[in-house]
N, C-alpha and C positions, 0 to 999 in steps of 0.2 A: 479454541482459538477465537479471539474476539478483538476486533479493531474497527476504527473509524477512518474513512478515507474519502476524498473527493473523487467523483467519477472521472474527472479529467486526469487526476494523478494515476488512477488505476489503468486507464486507457494508455497513458504514457508508458507505464511499466510493461504492459502487454506488448505494445509496439516495440519498445526497446529490447525486449527479449525475443522478438521475431514473430510474434503472433499477429499477423496482419490478415491473411486469408487462410485460416486453418482448414485442413481436410477433416472429414467427418471422424476419422479414426485418431486424430491428434489429441493429445492430452498434455496438460501442464501442471506444475506444482505451484500452489499458492500457499505461502507460509508467512507466519507472523512470529518473529522472535528477535531478540536483541534490540527491542524498541524500533524495529523496522518491518516493513512488508516487502516480501520478495516474490518474484515470478521467475520460475525456471522452465525453460522450454528448449528441448533438443541441445542441451549443453550451454545455452546462453542464459545469463542471469541478470536481472535488473532489480534494484531495490531502492526504497525511499524510507526516510524516517517518518513515522506516523504514530498516532495514539494507539498503542497496543495494550489492551487490557488483559489478555491472556494469550499464551503461546500455543502454537499448533500448526499443522500443515495438512493440506488436502490435495489430492490429485483430482483434477476436473477435466471433463471433455471441453476442449477449447472452443469449438464451434457453438455449442449450446451456451456456454458461459458468455461469449460475446453477444449472442442474440438477447440473452436476459439482461446483460449490462446496458444494452442499447435502449432499453425501456426506461432507464433511470437518467437519461442525459440531461434533464432539466432539474435534477435533484442536487442540492448543494453538497450534502455529505451522505455517505452510505455507511450504515452500521452492518458489519459483516460478522457472522458468527458461524464457526465450523466445528464439526464433531463427527463421530463415527456414523451418526444417523443422517448427515447431510450438511449442506451449506445454506445458511439463512442470510439472504440479502434483504434488508428491511423486513417485509412480511412474507416474502417469497422464499420457499425452500426447494432446493434442488439436490439430487443425489450426488454422492461423491464416489469416485472409484477406489480411493484409499484414504486412510486417516493416520496421522502420526502425532501423538500428543506431546512428544518431546523432540522437536526439530532442532537442528544445529544450523547456524547461519551458513549459507552456501559459500561465503567468502571471508577472508580475513579483513578486519577493519582496523585502521589506525586512527585513534582519536588524538588530536593535537590540542594542547592547552592554548587558551587565548592569551597572547602576550601583550596585546595592546588593549588595556582595560578601558580606554576611552571609547572603544567601539561598543562595549556592553553597558557602560554606566551612563546615567542621566547627565545632561549638561548642567554645569554650575550656573548659578543665578546671573553672573556677569557674562556668561557665554551665550545666553539666550538672546534672540533678537525680538524686537517688538514690531508689530504690524499695526499700522493705523488705517482705518477704513474711513473714507470720506463720503 
């Protein structure tokens, strides 16, 4: 598993899944698959679309992960890489409770095509406005 994520996005995922003040024994699943990063905790799931370079899932101790994540609050993006030997966040490696090299997305996704192409296309020359500075 390998992906890049902003610390603020990861914290939002953790909070959305209910990981706010975990107990020492609490564990959660962090997975990267289907071009998304997911957090699963006690039946609650949160996910966000991110740059996923390889898929996988790890089960981590929640309290320890939050304390490690707190040390990166001034970092713009985190490179996270997980495997059977641990989870690497930037240059720090922590142990994992379990590893799954072939995770399935924890929910069904519906992708809807964009019907208003004006939203995704660049404006035409006559539609652009000019700005004059004095």
